[in-house]
Backbone bond lengths (Angstrom), bond angles and torsions (degrees), N, CA, C in turn:
res aa  C-N    CA-C-N  psi(-1)  N-CA   C-N-CA  omega(-1)  CA-C   N-CA-C  phi
1 E - - - 1.359 - - 1.504 112.79 -
2 N 1.332 114.80 -46.23 1.538 119.36 173.36 1.491 114.63 -56.47
3 N 1.380 113.56 -44.45 1.441 117.14 -179.01 1.501 114.03 -60.77
4 T 1.368 115.37 -39.88 1.471 116.66 176.12 1.468 114.35 -62.24
5 A 1.309 117.75 -46.52 1.400 121.85 175.11 1.507 114.88 -59.39
6 M 1.369 117.24 -38.31 1.431 119.59 -177.34 1.495 108.92 -73.58
7 E 1.378 118.37 -38.47 1.464 121.18 178.53 1.450 114.52 -64.97
8 S 1.304 117.02 -37.88 1.504 120.19 -177.13 1.552 112.75 -78.32
9 A 1.299 117.08 -18.16 1.416 120.00 -179.68 1.548 108.61 -80.98
10 H 1.311 116.26 146.90 1.486 119.67 -178.51 1.613 101.84 -84.23
11 L 1.346 116.68 115.89 1.467 119.51 -179.34 1.534 110.99 -104.14
12 S 1.236 115.62 153.46 1.493 121.71 176.99 1.543 105.63 -76.31
13 Q 1.393 111.96 165.13 1.453 118.93 179.40 1.579 109.43 -59.38
14 A 1.322 117.75 -43.97 1.413 125.57 -174.58 1.563 107.33 -60.89
15 D 1.323 119.45 -39.92 1.435 122.36 -175.08 1.506 112.33 -75.64
16 M 1.236 118.58 -20.77 1.463 122.09 -174.73 1.497 117.67 -88.44
17 V 1.279 118.50 -19.49 1.511 119.13 -169.86 1.498 110.00 -130.23
18 E 1.271 117.88 120.68 1.461 120.98 171.56 1.539 107.99 -83.51
19 P 1.323 119.61 143.40 1.489 119.08 -178.97 1.483 110.48 -58.20
20 I 1.322 114.64 136.47 1.457 120.92 175.55 1.537 106.02 -125.71
21 H 1.283 117.95 123.55 1.438 124.02 -175.52 1.528 111.42 -67.19
22 R 1.319 111.58 148.27 1.536 114.23 173.07 1.511 110.12 -57.91
23 R 1.311 114.71 137.97 1.403 117.96 -177.53 1.605 109.64 -123.43
24 P 1.208 113.87 113.33 1.531 115.49 176.99 1.493 110.11 -71.48
25 P 1.282 119.78 150.52 1.503 118.95 176.77 1.544 110.41 -58.64
26 T 1.374 114.04 139.35 1.408 118.42 179.39 1.496 116.78 -100.19
27 I 1.332 112.71 -18.61 1.503 120.64 176.37 1.547 106.85 -139.50
28 A 1.298 114.70 157.81 1.458 117.98 -173.34 1.540 111.86 -62.22
29 L 1.354 116.88 -24.84 1.505 123.93 -177.95 1.540 107.45 -66.76
30 D 1.339 116.57 -28.44 1.499 116.59 -174.47 1.526 111.22 -61.73
31 D 1.336 117.39 -30.82 1.473 119.97 179.77 1.507 110.69 -77.26
32 K 1.326 120.21 -6.22 1.368 123.76 -177.09 1.509 115.74 -111.55
33 R 1.341 117.84 -0.06 1.460 124.09 -179.62 1.460 114.28 -113.02
34 M 1.348 117.56 146.63 1.422 120.30 174.97 1.532 108.09 -147.50
35 I 1.354 118.47 139.93 1.443 124.62 169.24 1.463 105.35 -99.10
36 L 1.274 118.94 135.30 1.459 123.10 178.38 1.543 109.78 -127.05
37 T 1.305 117.75 145.31 1.404 127.27 176.05 1.555 112.54 -140.32
38 V 1.312 115.75 163.76 1.415 121.14 179.45 1.502 108.52 -125.33
39 S 1.343 119.33 127.69 1.449 123.11 179.14 1.511 107.85 -131.71
40 L 1.381 113.70 107.87 1.494 120.18 -176.47 1.497 110.81 -119.58
41 G 1.282 117.47 151.42 1.481 124.50 173.26 1.510 114.04 91.35
42 K 1.358 111.03 157.66 1.512 119.02 -176.27 1.512 111.05 -64.46
43 E 1.259 118.40 -40.32 1.452 121.97 178.66 1.482 113.55 -60.21
44 A 1.364 115.34 -47.36 1.480 120.79 176.07 1.513 112.26 -59.36
45 A 1.294 118.18 -38.49 1.470 121.75 -178.82 1.541 113.48 -70.22
46 K 1.340 115.35 -21.89 1.468 120.25 177.75 1.515 113.82 -81.44
47 R 1.310 116.65 -20.03 1.472 121.28 -173.00 1.601 109.73 -101.27
48 P 1.323 113.62 148.78 1.480 117.61 -179.24 1.535 115.78 -85.15
49 L 1.274 115.91 31.77 1.518 117.18 -173.17 1.490 111.51 -73.53
50 V 1.331 118.99 -36.66 1.480 119.69 176.84 1.506 109.86 -65.26
51 E 1.354 119.91 -39.16 1.425 123.06 178.22 1.557 109.61 -62.20
52 R 1.369 117.28 -40.37 1.432 123.00 -176.23 1.548 109.19 -69.43
53 A 1.328 118.02 -40.48 1.442 120.52 176.39 1.487 113.16 -63.07
54 Y 1.338 113.95 -44.60 1.485 122.37 176.80 1.446 110.70 -59.86
55 R 1.353 120.34 -49.68 1.455 122.61 -178.44 1.516 111.40 -62.29
56 S 1.345 116.74 -37.88 1.425 118.63 178.29 1.488 112.54 -69.02
57 A 1.303 119.71 -33.49 1.431 124.01 176.28 1.599 113.49 -65.69
58 R 1.305 109.76 -45.01 1.490 117.49 175.87 1.553 115.27 -73.44
59 G 1.291 117.35 -35.79 1.414 124.03 -179.80 1.482 115.47 -82.18
60 P 1.316 121.31 -97.65 1.411 123.57 177.23 1.552 116.13 -56.58
61 G 1.323 113.69 -37.32 1.493 118.41 177.10 1.462 115.23 -70.02
62 Q 1.385 118.54 -17.80 1.422 123.52 -179.48 1.522 112.06 50.06
63 F 1.250 117.77 35.92 1.475 123.20 -179.05 1.523 108.10 -86.16
64 K 1.356 119.28 124.68 1.418 122.59 179.54 1.517 111.32 -115.57
65 G 1.283 119.12 8.79 1.449 121.10 176.70 1.468 109.77 -74.41
66 Y 1.387 114.80 -155.37 1.491 121.21 179.93 1.515 105.71 -92.34
67 F 1.379 111.31 157.41 1.482 117.80 178.23 1.499 105.93 -132.77
68 G 1.274 122.72 131.91 1.426 125.28 -179.83 1.447 117.36 -133.43
69 V 1.401 116.45 142.14 1.437 124.18 -176.97 1.482 107.74 -125.74
70 V 1.353 116.22 125.46 1.467 119.71 172.87 1.536 103.38 -100.07
71 T 1.327 115.48 127.67 1.522 120.01 -172.06 1.527 112.50 -149.51
72 D 1.291 114.41 154.86 1.405 123.03 169.80 1.507 110.86 -105.79
73 A 1.297 120.47 5.56 1.458 121.58 176.37 1.519 113.39 -65.08
74 P 1.292 116.35 163.84 1.505 117.34 -178.94 1.550 109.31 -55.74
75 E 1.326 118.49 149.08 1.419 122.68 -173.01 1.499 114.22 -57.94
76 N 1.276 121.51 -28.86 1.450 125.52 -179.69 1.538 113.70 -86.75
77 R 1.364 118.13 -1.45 1.453 120.51 -172.29 1.509 115.84 -61.13
78 Y 1.318 115.85 -35.55 1.474 122.12 -177.93 1.547 111.98 -113.15
79 A 1.341 114.36 18.26 1.524 118.72 -178.13 1.496 111.16 -59.80
80 K 1.296 119.36 -35.24 1.441 121.13 -177.59 1.527 112.71 -64.57
81 L 1.317 115.65 -34.47 1.486 120.75 178.53 1.546 106.16 -67.97
82 Q 1.271 120.71 -47.11 1.430 121.25 178.30 1.545 117.35 -66.99
83 E 1.298 113.36 -25.61 1.476 118.58 177.48 1.536 109.86 -69.42
84 N 1.357 116.34 -29.70 1.458 119.61 -177.07 1.487 116.01 -99.58
85 D 1.365 118.78 -1.34 1.475 121.10 -170.52 1.505 104.06 -155.36
86 D 1.352 119.53 115.12 1.479 123.13 179.02 1.536 110.87 -83.42
87 R 1.346 117.57 4.46 1.476 118.19 178.04 1.531 112.33 -109.60
88 I 1.337 115.24 22.39 1.500 120.26 176.49 1.531 106.72 -115.35
89 Y 1.318 115.29 136.81 1.438 121.43 179.88 1.546 107.16 -123.27
90 I 1.264 117.09 130.84 1.429 125.44 170.93 1.536 109.94 -104.14
91 F 1.305 115.25 120.29 1.443 122.93 -177.83 1.494 107.96 -106.80
92 Q 1.399 116.59 109.69 1.453 120.18 178.31 1.546 106.26 -76.91
93 V 1.378 109.79 136.64 1.497 117.82 177.75 1.480 106.03 -65.07
94 K 1.327 114.79 135.62 1.475 122.34 -177.41 1.555 107.36 -91.36
95 E 1.308 112.13 141.43 1.479 117.73 -176.03 1.600 111.49 -57.45
96 E 1.309 117.21 -38.15 1.410 120.71 177.27 1.517 116.54 -65.88
97 D 1.339 116.53 -15.15 1.456 121.36 179.49 1.529 110.42 -95.07
98 V 1.325 121.90 -8.54 1.424 124.46 -176.51 1.570 107.26 -79.76
99 L 1.310 113.87 127.75 1.516 117.81 173.35 1.494 108.44 -96.64
100 K 1.341 112.82 130.13 1.438 119.11 179.72 1.566 109.04 -74.53
101 D 1.290 115.64 156.07 1.433 123.79 176.87 1.510 116.14 47.07
102 I 1.393 113.57 48.87 1.458 117.70 177.86 1.569 106.04 -116.56
103 H 1.266 116.35 142.04 1.461 118.03 176.44 1.516 110.52 -64.37
104 P 1.360 116.19 138.79 1.481 120.48 -175.67 1.520 114.74 -49.80
105 K 1.311 117.82 -37.99 1.499 120.82 -178.14 1.501 109.69 -68.55
106 L 1.313 116.78 -35.01 1.451 119.13 177.49 1.542 112.23 -73.24
107 A 1.331 115.43 -29.24 1.456 117.26 179.93 1.578 109.69 -63.91
108 V 1.285 119.50 -39.88 1.415 122.71 173.91 1.549 110.68 -59.55
109 Q 1.274 118.85 -45.10 1.466 120.97 176.72 1.557 110.54 -61.25
110 Y 1.327 114.78 -43.44 1.454 118.06 -179.91 1.537 110.65 -61.75
111 F 1.299 116.05 -43.52 1.551 119.64 -179.67 1.489 111.59 -66.33
112 K 1.301 119.30 -23.94 1.488 123.08 178.35 1.553 105.09 -63.78
113 T 1.265 118.13 -36.87 1.455 122.02 177.20 1.470 116.35 -66.67
114 L 1.380 116.55 -20.56 1.454 121.62 -178.82 1.520 113.63 -96.63
115 L 1.373 118.56 -4.30 1.430 120.66 -176.13 1.531 115.98 -48.34
116 L 1.342 113.06 -50.24 1.491 114.04 -177.20 1.502 112.14 -71.25
117 K 1.352 118.16 -21.74 1.484 117.78 175.01 1.471 112.49 -67.35
118 Y 1.387 114.60 -43.66 1.530 118.39 177.83 1.533 112.45 -65.60
119 V 1.357 116.39 -39.81 1.479 115.51 173.92 1.426 117.08 -65.17
120 S 1.314 118.66 -36.27 1.439 122.59 179.78 1.529 114.62 -66.45
121 E 1.288 117.54 -16.70 1.484 124.21 177.53 1.555 113.48 -79.63
122 V 1.308 115.05 -7.50 1.488 120.15 -177.18 1.504 106.90 -112.51
123 P 1.364 119.44 105.71 1.493 123.23 -173.94 1.557 108.52 -58.59
124 E 1.334 116.80 -36.88 1.545 116.62 -173.65 1.565 110.20 -62.29
125 L 1.384 116.74 -12.95 1.440 119.16 179.54 1.446 114.33 -99.91
126 D 1.300 120.95 13.93 1.427 128.20 179.73 1.538 110.69 -57.09
127 S 1.303 117.46 -33.40 1.446 122.21 -177.31 1.498 116.46 -74.75
128 V 1.364 115.33 -11.56 1.469 120.52 -177.54 1.517 110.70 -74.95
129 E 1.280 116.93 127.01 1.510 122.36 178.52 1.479 112.09 -118.21
130 Y 1.355 117.07 -25.89 1.454 119.16 -173.28 1.540 110.52 -117.59
131 F 1.349 115.95 120.77 1.456 119.04 -176.57 1.552 108.30 -120.17
132 N 1.314 113.42 132.28 1.459 121.38 170.81 1.423 111.14 -114.79
133 Y 1.353 115.70 127.24 1.457 121.79 175.84 1.493 107.30 -93.10
134 I 1.334 116.53 138.41 1.490 121.49 169.16 1.587 107.07 -135.29
135 D 1.250 118.46 143.79 1.383 122.09 168.43 1.448 110.41 -64.15
136 F 1.311 120.51 146.15 1.453 124.23 -169.95 1.485 113.40 -68.12
137 D 1.366 117.07 -10.82 1.442 116.09 -177.00 1.615 110.20 -104.09
138 I 1.322 114.88 14.08 1.434 125.17 177.45 1.501 109.63 -78.84
139 V 1.306 114.64 134.99 1.479 119.87 172.84 1.495 108.91 -115.65
140 I 1.305 120.45 130.18 1.408 125.90 -178.04 1.479 105.96 -98.05
141 G 1.421 114.00 125.50 1.470 121.36 -170.51 1.490 115.87 -103.11
142 E 1.339 118.24 -8.42 1.464 120.26 -177.25 1.436 110.01 -155.20
143 N 1.322 122.04 166.21 1.423 128.73 178.63 1.510 113.15 -48.71
144 I 1.289 115.04 124.31 1.484 117.86 -176.57 1.444 115.08 -92.99
145 D 1.343 120.46 -1.84 1.493 124.12 176.99 1.477 114.50 -51.10
146 G 1.318 117.78 -40.65 1.427 123.56 -178.96 1.544 108.99 -64.93
147 F 1.300 115.01 -43.48 1.522 119.58 176.59 1.439 112.31 -61.77
148 D 1.351 117.79 -46.94 1.462 123.49 177.22 1.525 110.73 -57.82
149 A 1.402 115.54 -45.30 1.432 118.08 -179.34 1.540 113.70 -60.64
150 M 1.362 113.65 -40.94 1.451 120.27 177.56 1.493 112.98 -62.45
151 I 1.358 116.64 -43.34 1.495 125.65 179.16 1.559 107.75 -64.75
152 L 1.338 116.28 -41.72 1.505 119.83 -179.71 1.531 109.19 -64.88
153 E 1.271 116.89 -42.94 1.513 122.10 179.69 1.486 110.11 -60.69
154 K 1.326 115.06 -47.19 1.462 119.64 178.80 1.557 112.47 -64.10
155 R 1.346 114.07 -39.96 1.484 119.46 -178.98 1.567 107.14 -65.02
156 I 1.247 118.42 -45.83 1.474 124.47 -178.89 1.579 108.46 -57.10
157 Q 1.282 115.91 -46.47 1.478 123.15 -177.76 1.540 106.49 -67.85
158 A 1.268 120.77 -47.18 1.471 121.52 174.84 1.427 116.75 -59.48
159 Q 1.374 118.69 -40.65 1.427 120.94 177.34 1.535 111.21 -65.66
160 K 1.367 117.91 -43.41 1.390 119.24 178.18 1.547 111.50 -54.01
161 E 1.292 114.80 -49.39 1.426 122.51 -179.11 1.549 109.18 -59.96
162 Y 1.322 116.37 -50.04 1.507 119.37 -176.93 1.479 112.28 -63.56
163 F 1.374 118.52 -44.35 1.455 120.21 -175.31 1.560 107.94 -76.00
164 A 1.340 121.25 -23.91 1.478 120.83 175.32 1.505 104.85 -64.80
165 A 1.371 117.21 -42.79 1.478 118.77 -172.80 1.528 110.03 -83.29
166 H 1.331 121.47 -19.54 1.457 125.89 -175.74 1.540 110.08 -131.01
167 P 1.354 121.65 69.09 1.456 121.27 -178.96 1.410 115.29 -60.94
168 E 1.313 120.96 -16.82 1.472 121.59 -179.81 1.471 114.05 -81.96
169 A 1.355 117.22 -10.86 1.466 120.37 -172.87 1.513 109.47 -76.65
170 T 1.354 116.13 149.65 1.424 122.76 177.21 1.523 109.36 -71.53
171 K 1.322 116.79 143.25 1.425 121.57 -176.99 1.518 111.48 -96.75
172 D 1.306 118.00 4.68 1.425 125.38 -175.24 1.624 110.20 -105.74
173 I 1.349 114.55 62.43 1.382 118.54 -175.99 1.559 110.68 -115.61
174 P 1.310 121.19 115.82 1.452 122.04 177.70 1.577 108.50 -73.51
175 T 1.253 114.98 148.12 1.425 117.91 -176.57 1.483 110.35 -126.80
176 I 1.360 116.06 141.38 1.480 119.29 177.35 1.465 110.99 -115.74
177 Y 1.258 120.05 130.97 1.490 123.17 -178.94 1.468 112.82 -106.09
178 F 1.372 115.88 133.72 1.497 119.72 178.39 1.523 108.53 -109.12
C-alpha cells in the first residue's frame, strides 16, 4: 500500500535516491557486465522505479558491473544516480531514433533493439561483453553472480557449438540476454 502511494506521487530527486558509494570492480568480470533497462514516457519519469531496480541490483543483487538506462526523460532526471556511481550510464533517446505514431508499449520494445547501438557509442564501455536486460520495474532480491555464471556457461557452450558448425563466423559478437 505504501509503495503504491509513493510510486504514484511525484517525488523530488533528493527523495528518490539514497547515496550509493562509488564501487570499483571487485572481479575482472565486473568490467565485462552491464544491466540495461529502458524507461520511456512522462509517467515513467515521475516514478522511482529505475532507482529501485538500480538499488536492488547494487544492494541484494551485489552487482558491481555497469548499469545503463535508455530514457527520454529530461537530461537531469537521473543525475543523482550518476553523481553517486561512476558505473551508471544514462543514454538519452536520440531524436532520429524516435518513431512517430507508435504505441508507447511498442516504443519500449523498439528501443530494446537499440540498446547495443547506444552502448557502442561510449568508448569506456568497450570492455563490456555481457548484457542483461531487465524491465525497470524489476527488483533483484539476491546475489546475481550465480545467475551470471550460469548464463556465461550456457553462452560458452552455445558459442562452441555455433562456431564448430560455422567456422567462417566472427567470434566478436556481443550478446544481450532478456
